[in-house]
MDTraj code that builds the backbone (N, CA, C; nanometers):
import mdtraj as md
import numpy as np

residues = "UNK UNK UNK UNK UNK UNK UNK UNK UNK UNK UNK UNK UNK UNK UNK UNK UNK UNK UNK UNK UNK UNK UNK UNK UNK UNK UNK UNK UNK UNK UNK UNK UNK UNK UNK UNK UNK UNK UNK UNK UNK UNK UNK UNK UNK UNK UNK UNK UNK UNK UNK UNK UNK UNK UNK UNK UNK UNK UNK UNK UNK UNK UNK UNK UNK UNK UNK UNK UNK UNK UNK UNK UNK UNK UNK UNK UNK UNK UNK UNK UNK UNK UNK UNK UNK UNK UNK UNK UNK UNK UNK UNK UNK UNK UNK UNK UNK UNK UNK UNK UNK UNK UNK UNK UNK UNK UNK UNK UNK UNK UNK UNK UNK UNK UNK UNK UNK UNK".split()
xyz = np.array([
    [0.0825, -0.1193, 0.0000],
    [0.0000, 0.0000, 0.0000],
    [0.0871, 0.1260, 0.0000],
    [0.1955, 0.1264, 0.0799],
    [0.2844, 0.2418, 0.0834],
    [0.3440, 0.2690, -0.0541],
    [0.3786, 0.1623, -0.1264],
    [0.4350, 0.1794, -0.2607],
    [0.3348, 0.2441, -0.3546],
    [0.2076, 0.2082, -0.3430],
    [0.1039, 0.2665, -0.4283],
    [0.0907, 0.4160, -0.4013],
    [0.0927, 0.4552, -0.2760],
    [0.0833, 0.5966, -0.2404],
    [0.2040, 0.6728, -0.2954],
    [0.3214, 0.6154, -0.2817],
    [0.4426, 0.6789, -0.3319],
    [0.4355, 0.6968, -0.4836],
    [0.3902, 0.5938, -0.5533],
    [0.3782, 0.6022, -0.6992],
    [0.2778, 0.7103, -0.7384],
    [0.1663, 0.7165, -0.6698],
    [0.0666, 0.8200, -0.6997],
    [0.1226, 0.9596, -0.6760],
    [0.1975, 0.9771, -0.5695],
    [0.2585, 1.1074, -0.5426],
    [0.3598, 1.1445, -0.6510],
    [0.4384, 1.0475, -0.6944],
    [0.5360, 1.0731, -0.8011],
    [0.4658, 1.1088, -0.9312],
    [0.3591, 1.0380, -0.9639],
    [0.2847, 1.0678, -1.0863],
    [0.2200, 1.2058, -1.0787],
    [0.1692, 1.2419, -0.9635],
    [0.1094, 1.3750, -0.9464],
    [0.2150, 1.4823, -0.9674],
    [0.3347, 1.4609, -0.9165],
    [0.4435, 1.5569, -0.9356],
    [0.4826, 1.5691, -1.0817],
    [0.4791, 1.4570, -1.1552],
    [0.5113, 1.4617, -1.2975],
    [0.4055, 1.5378, -1.3746],
    [0.2788, 1.5265, -1.3339],
    [0.1722, 1.5981, -1.4030],
    [0.1908, 1.7485, -1.3878],
    [0.2290, 1.7940, -1.2708],
    [0.2533, 1.9361, -1.2489],
    [0.3733, 1.9813, -1.3299],
    [0.4753, 1.8980, -1.3383],
    [0.5986, 1.9352, -1.4069],
    [0.5839, 1.9386, -1.5586],
    [0.4715, 1.8881, -1.6126],
    [0.4541, 1.8812, -1.7569],
    [0.4538, 2.0199, -1.8211],
    [0.3915, 2.1156, -1.7612],
    [0.3921, 2.2520, -1.8133],
    [0.2855, 2.2773, -1.9172],
    [0.2374, 2.3990, -1.9180],
    [0.1345, 2.4452, -2.0105],
    [0.1940, 2.5577, -2.0944],
    [0.2212, 2.5327, -2.2226],
    [0.2849, 2.6363, -2.3038],
    [0.2005, 2.7622, -2.3198],
    [0.0673, 2.7495, -2.3148],
    [-0.0180, 2.8695, -2.3260],
    [0.0013, 2.9599, -2.2050],
    [0.0053, 2.8995, -2.0865],
    [0.0315, 2.9801, -1.9678],
    [0.1752, 3.0302, -1.9688],
    [0.2663, 2.9491, -2.0225],
    [0.4048, 2.9913, -2.0364],
    [0.4177, 3.1150, -2.1239],
    [0.3389, 3.1222, -2.2314],
    [0.3391, 3.2405, -2.3187],
    [0.2935, 3.3633, -2.2410],
    [0.1909, 3.3450, -2.1580],
    [0.1434, 3.4545, -2.0737],
    [0.2520, 3.4980, -1.9755],
    [0.3161, 3.4021, -1.9113],
    [0.4213, 3.4322, -1.8141],
    [0.5439, 3.4956, -1.8794],
    [0.5707, 3.4579, -2.0048],
    [0.6883, 3.5099, -2.0749],
    [0.6810, 3.6608, -2.0956],
    [0.5635, 3.7170, -2.0865],
    [0.5518, 3.8629, -2.1039],
    [0.6424, 3.9381, -2.0069],
    [0.6661, 3.8815, -1.8873],
    [0.7605, 3.9418, -1.7911],
    [0.9023, 3.9403, -1.8469],
    [0.9343, 3.8356, -1.9188],
    [1.0693, 3.8163, -1.9713],
    [1.0941, 3.8997, -2.0969],
    [0.9844, 3.9330, -2.1660],
    [0.9939, 3.9965, -2.2974],
    [1.0524, 4.1371, -2.2938],
    [1.0634, 4.1976, -2.1777],
    [1.1278, 4.3288, -2.1725],
    [1.2784, 4.3166, -2.1953],
    [1.3322, 4.1971, -2.1765],
    [1.4765, 4.1738, -2.1960],
    [1.5072, 4.0682, -2.3027],
    [1.4180, 3.9714, -2.3220],
    [1.4421, 3.8573, -2.4097],
    [1.3373, 3.8497, -2.5199],
    [1.3759, 3.7906, -2.6318],
    [1.2837, 3.7708, -2.7426],
    [1.2868, 3.6255, -2.7874],
    [1.1752, 3.5810, -2.8456],
    [1.1636, 3.4504, -2.9086],
    [1.0864, 3.4683, -3.0386],
    [1.0971, 3.3715, -3.1247],
    [1.0215, 3.3765, -3.2493],
    [1.1105, 3.4023, -3.3692],
    [1.0486, 3.4086, -3.4872],
    [1.1273, 3.4175, -3.6109],
    [1.2118, 3.5441, -3.6241],
    [1.1736, 3.6522, -3.5598],
    [1.2489, 3.7777, -3.5718],
    [1.3239, 3.8126, -3.4441],
    [1.3418, 3.7147, -3.3568],
    [1.4073, 3.7387, -3.2280],
    [1.5529, 3.7779, -3.2471],
    [1.5941, 3.8752, -3.1688],
    [1.7353, 3.9131, -3.1633],
    [1.7643, 3.9583, -3.0214],
    [1.8905, 3.9743, -2.9921],
    [1.9305, 4.0158, -2.8580],
    [1.8814, 4.1571, -2.8311],
    [1.8520, 4.1809, -2.7075],
    [1.8161, 4.3134, -2.6597],
    [1.8943, 4.3356, -2.5324],
    [1.8240, 4.3641, -2.4248],
    [1.8902, 4.3761, -2.2962],
    [1.9420, 4.2401, -2.2506],
    [1.8799, 4.1338, -2.3037],
    [1.9242, 3.9963, -2.2791],
    [1.9306, 3.9220, -2.4109],
    [1.9866, 3.8023, -2.4124],
    [1.9962, 3.7267, -2.5376],
    [1.8600, 3.6763, -2.5839],
    [1.8474, 3.6522, -2.7148],
    [1.7251, 3.5885, -2.7657],
    [1.7256, 3.4434, -2.7175],
    [1.6077, 3.3852, -2.7041],
    [1.5967, 3.2540, -2.6418],
    [1.5499, 3.1435, -2.7356],
    [1.5525, 3.1656, -2.8656],
    [1.5190, 3.0577, -2.9593],
    [1.6190, 2.9440, -2.9430],
    [1.5681, 2.8225, -2.9363],
    [1.6557, 2.7058, -2.9262],
    [1.7352, 2.6988, -2.7977],
    [1.6848, 2.7609, -2.6925],
    [1.7598, 2.7648, -2.5657],
    [1.7790, 2.6247, -2.5078],
    [1.6789, 2.5378, -2.5204],
    [1.6921, 2.4028, -2.4658],
    [1.7918, 2.3254, -2.5518],
    [1.9020, 2.2868, -2.4910],
    [2.0085, 2.2159, -2.5598],
    [2.1226, 2.3055, -2.6058],
    [2.1069, 2.4357, -2.5880],
    [2.2096, 2.5306, -2.6323],
    [2.3134, 2.5520, -2.5228],
    [2.4365, 2.5713, -2.5632],
    [2.5438, 2.6020, -2.4696],
    [2.5268, 2.7460, -2.4211],
    [2.5471, 2.7685, -2.2933],
    [2.5356, 2.9030, -2.2361],
    [2.6354, 2.9968, -2.3022],
    [2.5941, 3.1211, -2.3183],
    [2.6788, 3.2279, -2.3736],
    [2.7249, 3.1986, -2.5157],
    [2.6383, 3.1370, -2.5961],
    [2.6816, 3.0948, -2.7294],
    [2.6235, 3.1742, -2.8454],
    [2.5280, 3.2636, -2.8200],
    [2.4782, 3.3417, -2.9329],
    [2.5767, 3.4536, -2.9627],
    [2.5851, 3.4898, -3.0877],
    [2.6860, 3.5872, -3.1320],
    [2.6404, 3.7323, -3.1174],
    [2.5100, 3.7539, -3.0993],
    [2.4593, 3.8912, -3.0989],
    [2.4350, 3.9484, -2.9588],
    [2.4967, 3.8885, -2.8592],
    [2.4776, 3.9377, -2.7220],
    [2.6110, 3.9339, -2.6470],
    [2.6364, 4.0348, -2.5676],
    [2.7582, 4.0394, -2.4859],
    [2.7267, 3.9823, -2.3471],
    [2.7714, 3.8613, -2.3229],
    [2.7450, 3.7902, -2.1982],
    [2.8410, 3.8323, -2.0888],
    [2.7963, 3.8150, -1.9646],
    [2.8832, 3.8396, -1.8503],
    [2.9958, 3.7363, -1.8494],
    [3.1059, 3.7704, -1.7853],
    [3.2167, 3.6751, -1.7709],
    [3.1696, 3.5501, -1.6960],
    [3.0833, 3.5703, -1.5968],
    [3.0331, 3.4563, -1.5198],
    [2.9592, 3.3584, -1.6097],
    [2.8771, 3.4090, -1.7007],
    [2.8025, 3.3212, -1.7908],
    [2.8977, 3.2541, -1.8896],
    [2.9925, 3.3285, -1.9414],
    [3.0897, 3.2705, -2.0349],
    [3.1680, 3.1559, -1.9707],
    [3.2014, 3.1701, -1.8435],
    [3.2815, 3.0701, -1.7733],
    [3.1978, 2.9587, -1.7093],
    [3.0652, 2.9690, -1.7177],
    [2.9783, 2.8734, -1.6487],
    [2.9907, 2.7309, -1.7015],
    [3.0179, 2.7156, -1.8305],
    [3.0276, 2.5824, -1.8890],
    [2.8945, 2.5094, -1.8988],
    [2.7845, 2.5796, -1.8800],
    [2.6530, 2.5165, -1.8799],
    [2.6023, 2.4878, -2.0202],
    [2.5231, 2.3850, -2.0293],
    [2.4378, 2.3617, -2.1448],
    [2.2958, 2.3659, -2.0908],
    [2.2101, 2.4401, -2.1561],
    [2.0748, 2.4635, -2.1061],
    [1.9820, 2.3465, -2.1346],
    [1.9878, 2.2446, -2.0502],
    [1.8875, 2.1395, -2.0570],
    [1.7723, 2.1820, -1.9657],
    [1.6660, 2.1033, -1.9624],
    [1.5484, 2.1424, -1.8835],
    [1.5797, 2.1562, -1.7346],
    [1.6596, 2.0666, -1.6822],
    [1.6929, 2.0699, -1.5395],
    [1.7716, 2.1971, -1.5047],
    [1.8706, 2.2300, -1.5864],
    [1.9530, 2.3484, -1.5612],
    [1.8717, 2.4768, -1.5798],
    [1.7895, 2.4809, -1.6843],
    [1.7045, 2.5984, -1.7055],
    [1.6071, 2.6178, -1.5904],
    [1.5477, 2.5089, -1.5437],
    [1.4537, 2.5187, -1.4319],
    [1.5247, 2.5745, -1.3084],
    [1.6419, 2.5249, -1.2793],
    [1.7180, 2.5754, -1.1646],
    [1.7515, 2.7229, -1.1831],
    [1.7892, 2.7614, -1.3043],
    [1.8246, 2.9010, -1.3329],
    [1.7022, 2.9913, -1.3201],
    [1.5872, 2.9446, -1.3682],
    [1.4652, 3.0251, -1.3551],
    [1.4248, 3.0416, -1.2091],
    [1.4524, 2.9408, -1.1284],
    [1.4215, 2.9500, -0.9850],
    [1.5144, 3.0473, -0.9131],
    [1.6429, 3.0447, -0.9464],
    [1.7416, 3.1253, -0.8731],
    [1.8639, 3.1504, -0.9625],
    [1.8545, 3.2453, -1.0555],
    [1.9639, 3.2682, -1.1501],
    [2.0989, 3.2921, -1.0840],
    [2.1016, 3.3678, -0.9765],
    [2.2278, 3.4049, -0.9126],
    [2.2894, 3.2903, -0.8325],
    [2.2090, 3.1892, -0.8009],
    [2.2638, 3.0697, -0.7362],
    [2.3288, 2.9776, -0.8391],
    [2.2699, 2.9698, -0.9580],
    [2.3213, 2.8812, -1.0624],
    [2.4445, 2.9410, -1.1295],
    [2.4392, 3.0709, -1.1564],
    [2.5536, 3.1398, -1.2182],
    [2.5835, 3.2649, -1.1352],
    [2.6600, 3.2494, -1.0265],
    [2.6964, 3.3665, -0.9457],
    [2.7701, 3.4686, -1.0335],
    [2.7257, 3.5922, -1.0263],
    [2.7866, 3.6967, -1.1073],
    [2.7168, 3.7197, -1.2395],
    [2.6073, 3.6471, -1.2660],
    [2.5314, 3.6694, -1.3886],
    [2.4806, 3.8131, -1.3919],
    [2.4661, 3.8666, -1.5109],
    [2.4149, 4.0030, -1.5229],
    [2.2628, 4.0050, -1.5335],
    [2.1989, 3.8901, -1.5271],
    [2.0527, 3.8843, -1.5343],
    [1.9941, 3.9470, -1.4085],
    [1.9112, 4.0464, -1.4294],
    [1.8494, 4.1180, -1.3176],
    [1.7105, 4.0623, -1.2917],
    [1.7096, 3.9472, -1.2309],
    [1.5847, 3.8759, -1.2050],
    [1.6076, 3.7899, -1.0823],
    [1.5146, 3.7921, -0.9896],
    [1.5333, 3.7216, -0.8629],
    [1.4874, 3.5773, -0.8666],
    [1.4125, 3.5388, -0.9680],
    [1.3723, 3.3994, -0.9801],
    [1.2233, 3.3776, -0.9602],
    [1.1812, 3.2579, -0.9937],
    [1.0410, 3.2165, -0.9839],
    [1.0344, 3.1021, -0.8843],
    [0.9555, 3.1174, -0.7834],
    [0.9449, 3.0144, -0.6791],
    [0.8379, 2.9108, -0.7110],
    [0.7402, 2.9449, -0.7922],
    [0.6290, 2.8563, -0.8241],
    [0.6731, 2.7521, -0.9286],
    [0.6749, 2.6255, -0.8887],
    [0.7225, 2.5182, -0.9765],
    [0.6380, 2.5045, -1.1030],
    [0.5079, 2.5259, -1.0918],
    [0.4221, 2.5152, -1.2099],
    [0.4549, 2.6262, -1.3100],
    [0.4828, 2.7454, -1.2617],
    [0.5196, 2.8543, -1.3519],
    [0.6518, 2.8249, -1.4226],
    [0.7455, 2.7682, -1.3511],
    [0.8735, 2.7288, -1.4124],
    [0.8467, 2.6253, -1.5218],
    [0.7650, 2.5254, -1.4927],
    [0.7325, 2.4214, -1.5910],
    [0.6601, 2.4816, -1.7120],
    [0.5703, 2.5757, -1.6871],
    [0.4972, 2.6389, -1.7974],
    [0.5909, 2.7198, -1.8865],
    [0.6811, 2.7944, -1.8270],
    [0.7778, 2.8714, -1.9058],
    [0.8675, 2.7789, -1.9890],
    [0.9154, 2.6740, -1.9299],
    [0.9978, 2.5776, -2.0036],
    [0.9208, 2.5158, -2.1185],
    [0.7967, 2.4816, -2.0947],
    [0.7146, 2.4235, -2.2000],
    [0.6981, 2.5224, -2.3148],
    [0.6798, 2.6483, -2.2843],
    [0.6685, 2.7525, -2.3871],
    [0.8007, 2.7708, -2.4620],
    [0.9097, 2.7791, -2.3909],
    [1.0399, 2.7993, -2.4550],
    [1.0776, 2.6841, -2.5476],
    [1.0331, 2.5648, -2.5148],
    [1.0643, 2.4488, -2.5991],
    [0.9931, 2.4553, -2.7340],
    [0.8979, 2.5464, -2.7510],
    [0.8280, 2.5574, -2.8793],
    [0.9080, 2.6391, -2.9795],
    [1.0204, 2.6974, -2.9383],
    [1.1005, 2.7809, -3.0292],
    [1.2328, 2.7155, -3.0616],
])
top = md.Topology()
chain = top.add_chain()
for i, resn in enumerate(residues, 1):
    res = top.add_residue(resn, chain, resSeq=i)
    for name in ("N", "CA", "C"):
        top.add_atom(name, md.element.get_by_symbol(name[0]), res)
traj = md.Trajectory(xyz[None], top)
């Protein structure tokens, strides 16, 4: 019986982690003052985020990254992006990103789901 409860809890956690790209698009409006996505995306105050999942950190040519980001050695997989969205300055100390993070796990999942569409 304990195993069944544990499995149900794990499955419930996976359902929350799935993410809703429509809500992610809504949430991305906060990010859009610095970042862009889509066919005409280019760097602004922050780098464009097309193809961010699987991309090496500090790898776009049209943005001047902080030394901390250049030296991070990160590749933006879902796990690393989620951690960065939660607490950017913990993942890359010295990052120039002026954002304190998102504490709501569902919002992080929704944003990731949206970003994966580009």
